[in-house]
ROVODO-843357 format. One line per field, with one value per residue: residue in one letter; y, z, x of N, C-alpha, C, CB in turn; residue number from 1. Coordinates in pm, whole numbers, plus 50000, padded with zeros to 5 digits. Each point is the difference from the previous one (the first is absolute). Glycine has a CB too. Layout:
! residues N
res = [a  ...];
n_c2 = [Y  ...];
n_c3 = [Z  ...];
n_c1 = [X  ...];
ca_c2 = [Y  ...];
ca_c3 = [Z  ...];
ca_c1 = [X  ...];
c_c2 = [Y  ...];
c_c3 = [Z  ...];
c_c1 = [X  ...];
cb_c2 = [Y  ...];
cb_c3 = [Z  ...];
cb_c1 = [X  ...];
n = [NUM  ...];
//
This chain:
! residues 196
res = [m  r  t  a  i  l  l  t  v  l  l  l  a  a  p  a  a  f  a  q  r  n  a  g  t  h  f  g  l  g  v  r  i  g  a  g  s  s  n  s  v  a  g  v  v  d  e  d  a  s  g  l  s  d  i  t  f  l  v  p  v  d  i  n  g  a  f  r  v  e  p  e  l  g  i  a  r  i  s  l  s  d  d  d  s  d  a  e  i  t  g  t  q  y  t  a  g  l  g  i  f  a  l  s  p  q  g  d  v  t  m  t  y  g  l  r  a  g  m  t  s  f  s  q  s  i  d  t  g  g  g  d  a  d  a  s  i  r  r  i  s  v  g  p  a  v  g  g  e  y  y  l  a  d  r  f  s  i  g  a  e  v  g  l  d  y  q  i  y  s  f  d  g  d  i  l  e  d  v  d  v  n  g  f  a  t  r  t  s  a  i  l  r  f  f  f];
n_c2 = [04718  50151  50056  50113  50040  50142  50339  50099  50120  50411  50081  50138  49998  50226  50112  49739  49968  50350  50004  49933  50184  50257  49942  50197  50161  50126  50144  50215  50235  50227  50380  50195  50310  50341  50200  50137  50240  49693  49745  50286  49910  50094  50173  50160  50246  50108  50099  49700  49790  50000  49895  49831  49629  50058  49804  49823  49710  49863  49664  50032  49863  49896  49844  49700  50133  50453  50213  50100  50072  50204  49980  50388  50182  50377  50120  50236  50220  50345  50084  50304  50084  50221  50010  50104  49912  49839  49921  49742  49856  49811  49793  49653  49958  49876  49824  49853  49917  49744  50072  49904  49708  49901  50005  50237  49804  50181  49660  50145  50301  50091  50328  50119  50065  50192  50260  49958  50133  50096  50073  50083  49924  50193  50064  50294  49984  50298  49978  50286  49973  50036  49753  49700  50224  49704  50137  49684  49975  49862  49916  49975  50023  49830  50075  49740  49914  49835  49795  49926  49748  49862  49719  50103  49706  49907  50289  50301  50188  50192  50211  50301  50030  50075  49950  50296  50000  50040  50098  50118  50139  49940  50292  49773  50248  50240  49980  49886  50170  49823  50019  49674  50138  49762  50038  49680  49989  49882  49718  49987  49676  49997  49746  49761  49770  49917  49937  49898];
n_c3 = [93229  49855  49959  50245  50347  49774  49939  50289  50161  49646  50036  50136  49973  49817  50343  50271  49704  49973  50482  49933  49803  50061  50245  50199  50103  49805  50063  49817  50018  49971  49914  50052  49588  50299  49773  50090  50272  50005  49995  50100  50313  49648  50097  50340  49744  49721  50171  49806  50124  50052  49786  50319  49754  50365  49953  50195  49768  49905  50162  49844  50327  49565  50171  49725  49670  50366  50044  49698  50269  49747  50230  49740  50154  49834  49908  49823  49944  49927  49802  50045  49741  50104  49652  50228  50123  49724  50105  49896  50110  50177  49992  50201  49868  50182  49887  50185  50033  50151  49693  50233  49611  50008  49748  49760  49813  49851  50005  49965  50245  50130  50015  50267  50281  50111  50112  49569  50372  49675  50216  49835  50212  49699  50162  49718  50106  49823  49837  50007  49787  50391  50123  50026  49990  50004  49945  50106  49818  50149  49779  50493  49667  50072  49742  49988  49759  49735  49827  49721  49952  49783  49987  49745  50125  50123  49950  49699  50031  49944  50303  50012  50349  50092  50237  50050  50061  50265  49807  50284  49652  50050  49811  50180  49797  50030  49828  50171  50315  50152  49853  50049  49527  50147  49800  49961  49876  49915  50059  49719  50073  49709  50380  49742  50183  50035  50147  49929];
n_c1 = [93974  50479  50036  49929  50163  50256  49759  50041  50375  49990  49690  49983  50276  49870  49887  50354  50314  49858  50085  50217  50081  50113  50134  50286  50207  49862  50223  49959  50256  49714  50152  49834  50031  49904  50023  49997  50129  49842  50287  50129  49933  50214  49684  49986  50237  49948  49490  50311  49956  49663  50066  50140  49753  50053  50115  49930  50068  49685  50066  49760  49941  49541  49994  49866  50082  49868  50394  50153  50214  50006  50217  49965  50295  49913  50244  50043  50185  49819  50267  49536  50307  49877  50145  49925  50291  50267  49782  50137  49550  50093  49626  50265  49677  50158  49641  49869  49738  49818  49718  49827  49893  49813  50069  49787  50145  49763  50135  50284  49873  50182  49684  50342  49851  50173  49969  50095  50010  50114  50118  49954  50329  50020  50264  50017  50357  49890  50193  50031  50266  49898  49873  49972  49631  50041  49603  49880  49641  50053  49766  49829  49733  49687  49752  49728  50261  49727  50189  49810  50263  50021  50224  50345  50009  49938  50238  49787  49702  50109  49820  49892  50179  49786  50272  49751  50303  49699  50155  50191  50215  50267  50055  50170  50151  50101  49813  49747  50030  50007  49694  49905  49626  49805  49857  49817  50227  49707  50278  50045  50186  49938  49862  50108  49903  50396  49623  50271];
ca_c2 = [50090  50091  50156  50074  50041  50053  50155  50007  50016  50105  50112  50056  50013  50096  50212  50039  50012  50164  50055  49979  50078  50099  49964  50014  50131  50017  50077  50039  50141  50009  50088  50054  50082  50068  50156  50103  50031  49968  49844  50045  50172  50121  50051  50099  50089  50157  49972  49896  49895  49926  49932  49924  49868  49886  49927  49896  49867  49934  49868  49925  49806  50001  49903  49917  49985  50042  50176  49994  50070  50062  50101  49943  49997  50115  50064  50034  50096  50100  50134  50121  50108  50166  50119  50145  50055  49838  49866  49887  49883  49889  50034  49887  49940  49867  49961  49864  50012  49884  49975  49918  49967  49825  49913  49941  49901  50000  49927  50055  50101  49935  50093  50051  50035  49974  50222  49956  50130  50019  50151  50059  50101  50054  50082  50100  50096  50113  50084  50120  50049  50008  49932  49848  49949  49835  49942  49923  49924  49868  49962  49857  49991  49845  50047  49858  50007  49917  49947  49926  49925  49938  49871  49987  49822  49997  50056  50148  50122  50128  50059  50156  50094  50178  49990  50137  50003  50145  49988  50089  50094  50090  50055  50035  50019  50156  50066  50013  49963  49914  49979  49874  50071  49888  50077  49864  49944  49934  49928  49904  49883  49853  49901  49915  49864  49788  49917  49835];
ca_c3 = [50176  50005  49901  50002  50143  50009  49940  50036  50189  49988  50018  50118  50094  49909  49980  50110  50008  49923  50211  50059  49961  50087  50112  50075  49925  49937  49978  49836  50032  49913  50038  50117  49915  49992  50019  50055  50147  50120  50036  50016  50053  49895  49922  50204  50027  49772  49911  49937  49976  49995  49872  50025  50017  50079  49962  50136  50060  50060  50033  49995  50108  50059  50137  50013  49853  50047  50041  49972  50077  49907  50035  49917  50035  49938  49969  49942  50019  49945  50031  49915  50017  49959  49928  50028  50116  50047  50102  50013  50051  49972  50166  50009  50095  50043  50067  50024  49999  50019  49973  50132  49951  49951  49889  49954  49843  49801  49888  50002  50101  50176  50063  50080  50058  50206  50057  49981  50158  49966  50041  49828  50141  49806  50074  49847  50052  49930  49974  49968  49934  50078  50140  49969  50142  49994  50052  50009  50087  50119  49869  50009  49986  49986  49975  49908  49937  49904  49892  49942  49881  49966  49967  49885  50035  50211  50190  50053  49995  49982  50065  50012  50111  50043  50176  50086  50146  50082  50005  50146  50015  50091  49883  50042  49976  49981  49971  50053  50102  50020  50052  49972  49954  49910  49883  49931  49772  49943  49936  49871  49970  49832  50028  49925  50117  49868  50170  50008];
ca_c1 = [49884  50131  49984  49952  49949  50166  49932  49860  50077  50108  49898  49998  50149  50130  49948  50033  50168  50082  49956  50165  49988  49960  49976  50114  50085  50088  50092  50088  50092  49969  49985  49914  50044  49928  50069  49977  50018  49928  50094  50177  49977  50104  49974  50000  50132  50000  49849  50038  50010  49893  49903  50168  49829  50073  49988  50091  50025  49982  49977  49835  50031  49921  49945  49856  49990  49863  50063  50139  50106  50123  50121  50050  50158  50032  50038  50070  50130  49978  50184  49921  50048  49926  50138  49925  50062  50126  49967  50049  49960  50035  49881  49977  49867  49978  49898  49990  49897  49955  49844  49929  49880  49907  50053  49874  49998  49918  50057  50126  49999  50006  49969  50041  49962  50112  50077  50170  50111  50179  50124  50139  50073  50080  50096  50077  50106  49985  50106  49950  50158  50056  49997  49892  49855  49994  49918  49991  49849  49958  49796  49989  49933  49961  49899  49961  50009  49912  50086  49972  49993  49958  50026  50037  49967  49944  50119  50034  49839  50056  49882  49931  49970  50000  50004  49998  50141  50072  50126  50074  50058  50095  50175  50158  50172  50006  49916  49903  49952  49943  49830  50004  49927  49911  49854  49943  50040  49952  50056  49933  50133  49968  50110  50013  50003  50021  50047  50115];
c_c2 = [50042  50128  50106  50107  50085  50173  50077  50046  50193  50055  50151  50021  50084  50130  49918  49979  50182  50119  49994  50067  50157  50014  50004  50099  49956  50150  50018  50191  50061  50187  50096  50130  50138  50105  50097  50108  49914  49852  50028  50044  50131  50109  50120  50090  50087  49897  49901  49845  49941  49988  49869  49831  49965  49892  49883  49852  49913  49788  50006  49852  50038  49879  49922  50033  50137  50085  50015  50085  49993  50090  50078  50146  50106  50099  50056  50156  50107  50056  50092  50088  50152  50134  50095  50015  49907  49940  49856  49944  49891  49921  49820  49992  49879  49944  49916  49960  49853  50064  49873  49942  49908  50043  50047  49962  49969  49968  50110  50189  50008  50195  49955  50103  50016  50156  49934  50156  49969  50116  50033  50086  49990  50087  50035  50080  50073  50060  50134  50114  50069  49960  49864  50036  49894  50078  49835  50009  49885  49985  49863  50037  49872  50044  49883  49996  49809  49977  49874  49894  49917  49898  49995  49849  49962  50066  50105  50094  50092  50164  50189  49985  50091  49928  50191  50017  50150  49997  50105  49971  50013  50046  49998  50012  50136  50048  50009  50011  49926  49997  49889  50102  49861  50066  49815  50014  49886  49917  49963  49900  49914  49858  49821  49884  49886  49945  49873  49914];
c_c3 = [50055  50045  50102  50145  50002  49910  50147  50129  49866  49966  50078  50069  49975  50042  50138  49980  49933  50215  49999  49967  50066  50164  50076  50052  49888  49982  49855  49986  49903  50027  50017  49907  50050  49956  50031  50191  50111  50033  50070  50081  49942  49994  50165  50018  49865  49902  49797  49980  50066  49947  50011  50039  50116  49980  50070  49930  50047  50001  50025  50037  50017  50109  49965  49885  50109  50088  49948  50051  49895  50048  49871  50091  49883  50006  49901  49975  49890  50034  49823  49974  50008  49935  50067  50083  50012  50069  49932  50160  50014  50103  50032  50016  50043  50070  50034  50064  50026  49985  50064  49839  49955  49904  49929  49888  49923  49920  49947  50011  50088  50053  50183  50073  50107  50010  49889  50100  49925  50075  49968  50122  49855  50068  49857  50097  49849  49940  49945  49882  50127  50148  50009  50152  49912  50068  49978  49984  50025  49985  50091  49931  50005  49993  49873  49830  49885  49883  49908  49884  49923  49902  49789  50023  50135  50106  49904  49916  50066  50028  50045  50162  50008  50212  49975  50082  50033  50004  50093  49921  50064  49893  50114  49941  49985  49962  50004  50173  50036  50066  49927  49910  50024  49920  49924  49891  50013  49971  49868  49963  49952  50120  49909  50080  49952  50106  49967  50024];
c_c1 = [50204  50017  49928  49991  50132  49938  49988  50154  50102  49898  49962  50067  50041  50008  50070  50194  50083  49945  50073  50084  50091  50037  50177  50100  49978  50118  50056  50095  49905  50070  49913  50108  49873  50080  49963  50004  49892  50027  50086  49958  50142  49915  49905  50164  50067  49838  50062  50006  49885  49948  50046  49878  50143  50013  50014  49931  49898  49995  49895  49990  49774  49984  49806  49960  49838  50115  50164  50093  50025  50063  50052  50074  49980  50100  50090  50081  49968  50144  49878  50123  49924  50129  50025  50127  50153  49961  49974  49929  49983  49873  50017  49803  49992  49853  49940  49931  49912  49843  49904  49846  49916  49979  49852  49969  49865  50104  50079  50021  50064  49984  50081  49960  50071  50052  50132  49942  50077  50056  50064  50087  50052  50047  50156  50073  49998  50071  50050  50106  50011  49930  49905  49857  49937  49845  49939  49807  50014  49868  49940  49833  49879  49864  49923  50069  49891  50040  49895  50120  50028  50104  50079  50053  49992  50093  50046  49880  50038  49814  49916  49969  49916  50041  50004  50091  49906  50139  50119  50117  50072  50162  50121  50188  50059  49991  49859  49985  49930  49814  49906  49699  49951  49846  49974  50043  49981  50161  49964  50123  49900  50085  49978  50032  50118  49952  50094  49905];
cb_c2 = [49741  49889  49874  49836  49781  49679  49908  49796  49539  49948  49788  49952  49832  49890  50214  49925  49658  49988  49951  49824  49819  49977  49846  49847  50078  49814  49947  49811  49952  49748  49920  49804  49785  49900  49956  49865  50254  50178  49890  50045  49860  49845  49775  49723  49802  50032  50347  50179  50019  50008  50192  50272  49849  50087  50137  50186  50101  50291  49934  50150  49977  50142  50230  50001  49636  49791  50019  49922  49976  49964  49836  49805  49733  49950  49945  49796  49810  50013  49768  50007  49838  49946  49986  50002  50075  50063  50174  50074  50103  50060  50257  49955  50122  50039  50110  49990  50217  49857  50107  50227  50130  49880  49760  50099  49869  50208  49823  49748  50008  49682  50061  49907  49949  49689  50133  49829  50001  49920  49997  50086  49969  49982  49845  50041  49850  50005  49815  49947  50043  50147  50249  49737  50261  49778  50250  49953  50105  50044  50034  49874  50181  49835  50272  50001  50253  50072  50052  50180  50108  50166  49916  50265  49933  49748  49753  49960  49867  49811  49743  50047  49967  50202  49695  50005  49878  50022  49897  49962  50048  49834  50233  49899  49794  50013  49999  49897  50126  49955  50259  49720  50230  49796  50376  49954  50121  50152  49959  50207  50012  50197  50166  50151  50018  49941  50047  50059];
cb_c3 = [50152  49845  49732  49803  50134  49956  49758  49865  50238  49948  49957  49982  50023  49789  49837  50141  49937  49516  50144  50009  49928  49822  49910  49904  50134  49927  50226  49854  50057  49947  49959  50309  49779  50140  49892  49754  49903  49950  49819  49828  50280  49822  49693  50184  50192  49874  50166  50026  49958  50093  49818  50173  49685  50114  49856  50306  50055  50012  50062  49802  50284  49811  50218  50233  49771  49987  50267  49832  50220  49830  50196  49744  50103  50003  50157  49957  50082  50007  50097  50120  49907  50258  49797  50002  50130  50001  50155  49823  49992  49924  49923  50110  49896  50025  49949  49966  49865  50157  49785  50373  49993  50165  50106  50129  50106  49994  49948  49852  49959  50017  49790  49896  49888  49992  50405  49694  50283  49749  50106  49675  50339  49759  50315  49770  50217  50105  50010  50270  49705  49825  50102  49897  50146  50044  50005  50116  49903  50188  49637  50253  49941  50135  50092  50152  50146  50095  50176  50076  50034  50069  50249  49928  49813  49977  50197  50039  50008  49756  50068  49723  50020  49740  50133  49996  49907  50160  49774  50277  49944  50276  49798  50142  49881  50037  49929  49768  49998  50002  50043  50342  49857  50207  49883  50100  49883  49926  50195  49876  50192  49621  50283  49828  50047  49829  50137  50115];
cb_c1 = [49633  50027  49948  49923  49838  50227  49819  49688  50111  50235  49966  49888  50069  49970  49702  49710  49981  49873  49855  49984  49788  49833  49733  49950  50187  49814  50028  49726  50288  49779  50138  49902  50129  49849  50079  49899  50082  49821  49992  50147  49866  50129  50028  49844  50057  50475  49837  50057  50232  49996  49977  50277  49768  49957  50026  49998  50177  49924  50169  49942  50409  49938  50186  49926  50136  49747  49840  49923  50061  49907  50081  49874  50139  49823  49911  49867  50195  49728  50448  49740  50153  49789  49954  49694  49732  50179  49881  50238  49980  50295  49727  50302  49884  50255  50009  50146  50076  50213  50088  50077  50078  49869  50191  49947  50191  49831  49816  50039  49854  50247  49743  50111  49853  50172  49962  50194  49973  49984  50007  49817  50039  49853  49897  49805  50170  49898  49990  49870  50011  50115  50037  50286  49899  50298  49989  50285  49846  50157  50101  50196  50160  50179  50114  49734  50247  49846  50261  49785  49976  49800  49736  50042  50124  49909  50145  50304  49799  50281  50118  49862  50168  49700  50190  49801  50353  49821  49897  49878  49888  49884  49878  49816  49989  50048  50166  49960  50044  50287  50007  50384  50061  50100  50117  49808  50207  49741  50044  49827  50213  50093  50016  50049  49704  50260  49740  50232];
n = [1  2  3  4  5  6  7  8  9  10  11  12  13  14  15  16  17  18  19  20  21  22  23  24  25  26  27  28  29  30  31  32  33  34  35  36  37  38  39  40  41  42  43  44  45  46  47  48  49  50  51  52  53  54  55  56  57  58  59  60  61  62  63  64  65  66  67  68  69  70  71  72  73  74  75  76  77  78  79  80  81  82  83  84  85  86  87  88  89  90  91  92  93  94  95  96  97  98  99  100  101  102  103  104  105  106  107  108  109  110  111  112  113  114  115  116  117  118  119  120  121  122  123  124  125  126  127  128  129  130  131  132  133  134  135  136  137  138  139  140  141  142  143  144  145  146  147  148  149  150  151  152  153  154  155  156  157  158  159  160  161  162  163  164  165  166  167  168  169  170  171  172  173  174  175  176  177  178  179  180  181  182  183  184  185  186  187  188  189  190  191  192  193  194  195  196];
//
């Protein structure tokens, strides 16, 4: 009789023990990879740079398995040569942002619904042999994002995200007049995350 009661208590307590594993706050590290000019401002300056991948590092913080706050930082550097004009183009892009998401776990898959906002700064220098020219672009973007991630293991996931950003561009420098442009753009990303 004691054994039956003990087994019953253990069977009833087991789901709660497993649920507590996902409860609380969990920190992680991740990488977000987006391809194309919709993710990288470098393609705005030079169409040859439009294939530059936008890679940012993420620090996901999951709260009680229902909410995620995800700061991100990134840097990219490009160097292009134009054989026709002997021009050398170099550029550096910095990105900082924040994502806020509701989580919907369904087995090994977690859907994310939320908002991602960020600021990207791109500076470019062109050496034509006869002189130098500089340009800079700043982009502020904010918009909804929907994603999904599949857990290959308890702490490692692979996923994808799509979003629609409202973007404000500000151009400055020798090449570009002082101009402000705004509009909408789609964003796609592949994401890898590891939780501690």
